[in-house]
VOFILUM-946292 format. One line per 2 residues: number of its first residue (from 1); their letters; for each residue x, y negated, z negated of C-alpha. Coordinates in nm, 3 decimals, padded with zeros to 5 digits. Layout:
N
NUM = a = X,Y,Z ~ ...
***
This chain:
339
1 = mh = 03.319,-00.110,-04.612 ~ 03.442,-00.229,-04.273
3 = ia = 03.183,-00.313,-04.002 ~ 03.334,-00.390,-03.681
5 = sv = 03.034,-00.511,-03.493 ~ 02.669,-00.578,-03.561
7 = hl = 02.387,-00.644,-03.276 ~ 02.023,-00.744,-03.332
9 = ar = 01.777,-00.710,-03.045 ~ 01.381,-00.669,-03.004
11 = aa = 01.280,-00.297,-03.015 ~ 01.135,-00.142,-02.692
13 = sl = 01.038,00.176,-02.848 ~ 01.075,00.271,-03.232
15 = al = 01.014,00.647,-03.139 ~ 01.317,00.651,-02.878
17 = gt = 01.544,00.392,-03.041 ~ 01.557,00.184,-02.718
19 = id = 01.619,-00.199,-02.735 ~ 01.532,-00.486,-02.492
21 = vh = 01.884,-00.540,-02.369 ~ 01.793,-00.900,-02.244
23 = td = 01.722,-00.979,-02.624 ~ 02.046,-00.834,-02.774
25 = ka = 02.283,-01.072,-02.967 ~ 02.577,-01.026,-03.146
27 = la = 02.612,-01.140,-03.509 ~ 02.919,-01.278,-03.662
29 = fs = 03.042,-01.334,-03.999 ~ 03.228,-01.685,-04.084
31 = gr = 03.294,-01.677,-03.693 ~ 03.418,-01.335,-03.688
33 = pd = 03.268,-01.034,-03.503 ~ 03.367,-00.810,-03.811
35 = vt = 03.333,-00.825,-04.179 ~ 03.463,-00.632,-04.467
37 = ip = 03.225,-00.608,-04.755 ~ 03.299,-00.534,-05.097
39 = ag = 03.151,-00.244,-05.280 ~ 02.784,-00.290,-05.405
41 = ae = 02.805,-00.656,-05.253 ~ 02.557,-00.821,-05.002
43 = yl = 02.716,-00.975,-04.699 ~ 02.514,-01.282,-04.490
45 = sd = 02.558,-01.299,-04.143 ~ 02.611,-01.628,-03.967
47 = pi = 02.255,-01.763,-03.881 ~ 02.185,-01.702,-03.500
49 = sf = 01.880,-01.843,-03.254 ~ 01.679,-01.543,-03.227
51 = ta = 01.294,-01.579,-03.116 ~ 01.062,-01.316,-03.261
53 = pa = 00.705,-01.287,-03.274 ~ 00.546,-01.245,-03.601
55 = ls = 00.496,-00.867,-03.703 ~ 00.762,-00.776,-03.438
57 = dl = 00.984,-00.499,-03.461 ~ 01.350,-00.567,-03.450
59 = tt = 01.657,-00.317,-03.436 ~ 01.987,-00.378,-03.599
61 = ti = 02.306,-00.178,-03.437 ~ 02.594,-00.130,-03.655
63 = yf = 02.938,-00.008,-03.512 ~ 03.172,00.124,-03.778
65 = dv = 03.527,00.218,-03.654 ~ 03.603,00.412,-03.981
67 = pp = 03.278,00.555,-04.108 ~ 03.258,00.467,-04.515
69 = se = 03.294,00.754,-04.749 ~ 02.945,00.641,-04.893
71 = qt = 02.649,00.450,-04.759 ~ 02.340,00.311,-04.909
73 = gh = 02.021,00.445,-04.761 ~ 01.643,00.440,-04.777
75 = pg = 01.518,00.814,-04.758 ~ 01.156,00.701,-04.744
77 = sr = 01.184,00.456,-04.465 ~ 00.878,00.626,-04.252
79 = at = 01.059,00.464,-03.956 ~ 01.317,00.637,-03.744
81 = sf = 01.693,00.559,-03.706 ~ 01.939,00.671,-03.455
83 = ls = 02.299,00.772,-03.485 ~ 02.546,00.782,-03.212
85 = rg = 02.939,00.808,-03.155 ~ 03.134,00.513,-03.027
87 = nv = 03.095,00.137,-02.969 ~ 02.762,00.151,-02.814
89 = vs = 02.589,-00.158,-03.003 ~ 02.430,-00.333,-02.676
91 = va = 02.292,-00.022,-02.449 ~ 01.959,00.002,-02.397
93 = el = 01.930,00.383,-02.529 ~ 02.207,00.547,-02.739
95 = pa = 02.351,00.841,-02.560 ~ 02.258,01.155,-02.744
97 = pk = 02.165,01.019,-03.060 ~ 02.082,01.210,-03.378
99 = kv = 01.739,01.097,-03.531 ~ 01.689,01.063,-03.890
101 = eh = 01.434,00.920,-04.104 ~ 01.639,00.681,-04.307
103 = wy = 01.736,00.361,-04.306 ~ 02.099,00.257,-04.353
105 = fl = 02.300,-00.052,-04.499 ~ 02.075,-00.347,-04.401
107 = ag = 01.912,-00.522,-04.729 ~ 01.684,-00.731,-04.501
109 = vd = 01.622,-01.020,-04.264 ~ 01.603,-01.393,-04.346
111 = va = 01.422,-01.609,-04.126 ~ 01.367,-01.972,-04.072
113 = ap = 01.045,-02.109,-04.215 ~ 00.849,-02.424,-04.269
115 = pr = 00.859,-02.562,-04.602 ~ 00.508,-02.430,-04.701
117 = aa = 00.613,-02.093,-04.602 ~ 00.611,-01.852,-04.899
119 = av = 00.688,-01.471,-04.942 ~ 00.502,-01.192,-05.186
121 = va = 00.700,-00.915,-05.297 ~ 00.545,-00.550,-05.315
123 = lg = 00.708,-00.369,-05.595 ~ 00.630,-00.034,-05.626
125 = ds = 00.715,00.342,-05.594 ~ 00.659,00.572,-05.334
127 = it = 00.277,00.457,-05.256 ~ 00.425,00.130,-05.178
129 = dg = 00.721,00.273,-04.993 ~ 00.438,00.441,-04.741
131 = hg = 00.441,00.814,-04.833 ~ 00.173,00.953,-04.646
133 = st = 00.156,00.705,-04.380 ~ 00.252,00.716,-04.004
135 = tn = 00.624,00.746,-03.895 ~ 00.695,00.424,-03.693
137 = gn = 00.316,00.344,-03.732 ~ 00.365,00.065,-03.985
139 = dr = 00.077,00.114,-04.165 ~ 00.201,00.101,-04.535
141 = wp = -00.057,-00.097,-04.739 ~ 00.211,-00.398,-04.736
143 = dl = 00.239,-00.379,-04.345 ~ -00.142,-00.392,-04.334
145 = la = -00.132,-00.696,-04.568 ~ 00.107,-00.856,-04.382
147 = kr = -00.111,-00.824,-04.075 ~ -00.422,-00.955,-04.245
149 = lq = -00.187,-01.240,-04.322 ~ -00.098,-01.317,-03.973
151 = ad = -00.444,-01.292,-03.870 ~ -00.561,-01.545,-04.120
153 = rt = -00.499,-01.921,-03.996 ~ -00.467,-02.036,-04.386
155 = ar = -00.234,-01.749,-04.478 ~ -00.032,-01.673,-04.210
157 = sv = 00.301,-01.881,-04.343 ~ 00.300,-01.588,-04.628
159 = av = 00.536,-01.301,-04.547 ~ 00.521,-00.951,-04.721
161 = ln = 00.856,-00.792,-04.842 ~ 00.812,-00.453,-04.927
163 = eg = 01.016,-00.350,-05.233 ~ 00.872,00.008,-05.267
165 = ig = 01.109,00.296,-05.377 ~ 00.989,00.648,-05.377
167 = gn = 01.006,00.804,-05.716 ~ 01.060,00.450,-05.878
169 = rl = 00.949,00.417,-06.256 ~ 00.914,00.123,-06.474
171 = ll = 01.136,00.238,-06.748 ~ 01.393,00.516,-06.614
173 = ng = 01.606,00.579,-06.297 ~ 01.509,00.807,-06.027
175 = lg = 01.598,00.779,-05.657 ~ 01.676,00.421,-05.744
177 = pn = 01.726,00.177,-06.041 ~ 01.408,00.135,-06.261
179 = al = 01.164,-00.149,-06.187 ~ 01.300,-00.390,-06.477
181 = ar = 01.660,-00.305,-06.358 ~ 01.604,-00.436,-05.982
183 = ld = 01.402,-00.730,-06.066 ~ 01.674,-00.952,-05.995
185 = hd = 01.759,-00.851,-05.688 ~ 01.453,-00.732,-05.526
187 = vl = 01.217,-01.003,-05.687 ~ 01.393,-01.299,-05.802
189 = ap = 01.667,-01.319,-05.529 ~ 01.507,-01.288,-05.182
191 = ag = 01.430,-01.624,-05.052 ~ 01.097,-01.783,-05.069
193 = vr = 00.927,-01.559,-05.293 ~ 00.602,-01.706,-05.461
195 = yl = 00.406,-01.419,-05.554 ~ 00.469,-01.072,-05.678
197 = iv = 00.212,-00.763,-05.650 ~ 00.317,-00.501,-05.931
199 = le = 00.194,-00.121,-05.851 ~ 00.426,00.090,-06.076
201 = gi = 00.382,00.344,-06.357 ~ 00.232,00.649,-06.225
203 = nd = 00.590,00.811,-06.187 ~ 00.643,00.725,-06.568
205 = lg = 00.282,00.878,-06.635 ~ 00.343,01.193,-06.452
207 = ml = 00.726,01.254,-06.558 ~ 00.623,01.248,-06.921
209 = mr = 00.466,01.572,-06.914 ~ 00.590,01.736,-06.573
211 = es = 00.768,02.002,-06.730 ~ 00.658,02.035,-07.086
213 = ev = 00.433,01.898,-07.338 ~ 00.547,01.630,-07.551
215 = sk = 00.356,01.484,-07.876 ~ 00.085,01.228,-07.907
217 = ae = 00.327,01.002,-08.067 ~ 00.584,01.024,-07.737
219 = qe = 00.283,00.987,-07.524 ~ 00.158,00.685,-07.718
221 = al = 00.513,00.543,-07.739 ~ 00.547,00.571,-07.356
223 = vq = 00.210,00.390,-07.291 ~ 00.321,00.091,-07.510
225 = sm = 00.664,00.100,-07.344 ~ 00.490,00.071,-07.019
227 = is = 00.294,-00.243,-07.140 ~ 00.607,-00.401,-07.265
229 = ay = 00.763,-00.349,-06.930 ~ 00.450,-00.499,-06.751
231 = eq = 00.501,-00.806,-06.999 ~ 00.869,-00.857,-06.905
233 = iv = 00.814,-00.853,-06.558 ~ 00.520,-01.112,-06.591
235 = ar = 00.767,-01.338,-06.809 ~ 01.051,-01.310,-06.595
237 = ah = 00.853,-01.390,-06.261 ~ 00.684,-01.673,-06.442
239 = ah = 01.039,-01.832,-06.524 ~ 01.067,-01.835,-06.170
241 = gi = 00.779,-01.999,-06.071 ~ 00.624,-01.656,-05.926
243 = kt = 00.263,-01.591,-05.967 ~ 00.233,-01.207,-06.059
245 = vg = -00.059,-01.010,-05.953 ~ -00.096,-00.661,-06.135
247 = at = -00.253,-00.350,-05.950 ~ -00.434,-00.087,-06.123
249 = ll = -00.267,00.264,-06.100 ~ -00.446,00.510,-05.812
251 = pf = -00.619,00.837,-05.937 ~ -00.360,01.128,-05.931
253 = vg = -00.566,01.455,-06.058 ~ -00.469,01.722,-05.857
255 = se = -00.153,01.636,-05.794 ~ 00.068,01.941,-05.688
257 = fy = 00.358,01.776,-05.843 ~ 00.263,01.629,-06.170
259 = hp = -00.028,01.863,-06.281 ~ -00.185,01.561,-06.476
261 = gp = -00.395,01.694,-06.746 ~ -00.661,01.493,-06.960
263 = da = -00.404,01.328,-07.178 ~ -00.219,01.181,-06.843
265 = ea = -00.567,01.058,-06.710 ~ -00.636,00.934,-07.055
267 = hr = -00.290,00.703,-07.042 ~ -00.381,00.616,-06.693
269 = qt = -00.694,00.448,-06.812 ~ -00.531,00.289,-07.078
271 = in = -00.283,00.141,-06.867 ~ -00.556,-00.001,-06.607
273 = qw = -00.775,-00.133,-06.882 ~ -00.464,-00.353,-06.985
275 = ir = -00.382,-00.469,-06.650 ~ -00.722,-00.594,-06.583
277 = ap = -00.758,-00.748,-06.895 ~ -00.749,-01.143,-06.900
279 = gh = -00.444,-01.317,-07.003 ~ -00.163,-01.023,-06.872
281 = fd = -00.144,-01.085,-06.518 ~ -00.219,-01.414,-06.315
283 = av = -00.446,-01.148,-06.111 ~ -00.539,-00.838,-06.047
285 = id = -00.607,-00.592,-05.726 ~ -00.802,-00.281,-05.828
287 = fd = -00.646,00.006,-05.586 ~ -00.792,00.249,-05.874
289 = kv = -01.142,00.120,-05.784 ~ -01.077,00.108,-05.394
291 = tr = -00.963,00.464,-05.385 ~ -01.147,00.675,-05.641
293 = dp = -01.383,00.908,-05.569 ~ -01.732,00.797,-05.730
295 = vh = -01.829,01.126,-05.830 ~ -01.465,01.245,-05.964
297 = pe = -01.319,00.896,-06.050 ~ -01.010,01.086,-06.165
299 = rl = -00.931,01.189,-05.813 ~ -00.859,01.000,-05.472
301 = la = -01.154,00.962,-05.243 ~ -01.086,01.254,-04.990
303 = af = -01.124,01.045,-04.685 ~ -00.826,00.835,-04.882
305 = ds = -00.615,01.120,-04.988 ~ -00.293,01.240,-04.788
307 = gd = -00.362,01.593,-04.907 ~ -00.112,01.596,-05.220
309 = hl = -00.389,01.405,-05.447 ~ -00.107,01.154,-05.542
311 = hp = -00.031,00.958,-05.198 ~ -00.305,00.782,-04.985
313 = sp = -00.359,00.855,-04.626 ~ -00.315,00.607,-04.373
315 = ag = -00.702,00.533,-04.405 ~ -00.640,00.500,-04.792
317 = ya = -00.354,00.246,-04.751 ~ -00.583,00.063,-04.492
319 = am = -00.847,00.018,-04.753 ~ -00.614,-00.086,-05.034
321 = ae = -00.474,-00.381,-04.802 ~ -00.837,-00.454,-04.716
323 = ai = -00.915,-00.477,-05.081 ~ -00.640,-00.753,-05.146
325 = pl = -00.805,-01.105,-05.180 ~ -00.592,-01.326,-04.915
327 = al = -00.699,-01.626,-05.149 ~ -00.445,-01.527,-05.378
329 = fv = -00.214,-01.643,-05.172 ~ -00.350,-01.968,-05.017
331 = dl = -00.351,-02.151,-05.324 ~ 00.009,-02.251,-05.352
333 = ts = 00.053,-02.315,-04.986 ~ -00.222,-02.507,-04.956
335 = ar = -00.105,-02.734,-05.251 ~ 00.231,-02.752,-05.067
337 = nl = 00.017,-02.882,-04.744 ~ -00.119,-03.163,-04.963
339 = r = 00.219,-03.285,-05.086
***
């Protein structure tokens, strides 16, 4: 894939796709303005000096002289990208842009940070990806966790990396690789990762009996395989010094996509009991307790339901973020401060 030019700027408007031209800077690759990236590879640009306050929005503009035949994309971005013809990498507003709610090509942004800085990866499915959140609103639960961390003097050196993929499963591929297959790339490889929050499994449970009933033995085998997958995630994270936090699965009875019955709900309860049990994860965030209806605990609370009885609303995501104890991420940074 040949990229002819890449520019970085502060966003002026996420909805309009405009940039602050006074902040516009060209990126380079080994000193050159263009780069050819091998298929399936990631490529780091040369570092640049660029001032951006915490939680600010960046715009990356990429010019292809020859469009690639295939592209990586993130269909659940909950953010607008803008497509336009020609080399317009540094204009304030693209001419006649096409709007799409996807992200393309860019894997992430690394920033210079002090030695005590750390990152927490949110590994999950569409609930972490933010289905039901506000487009361009940055109100997914990982966004709101990042805002809480920035507002806390003792925790603001911790960044949040959202690695949610819609439809993701622990065990089988969907719109993206299964959770175990993407651990190396999404959790272990990024710089500075010291914490991991795992919110995965609802799609494994839902897909098992979405189209037809299966035997009790198959159901029990899935639950055991899910538990084994959690154990693998914890073991591999620990091998890299990463504190691993398990998040309980949210209620989903009433889902119009999965139509879960009593068996699926019983399996969710079994999985959540395992997640809560001491000795499995280093810590637990009980998203189930936070989001469930106290009268009908197998269902999302109406105020936290986006309407499909599976994904939270913005209010639900806010409640999830508020339920995360910031002390989970202070211990390591505090210890580093003392050294």
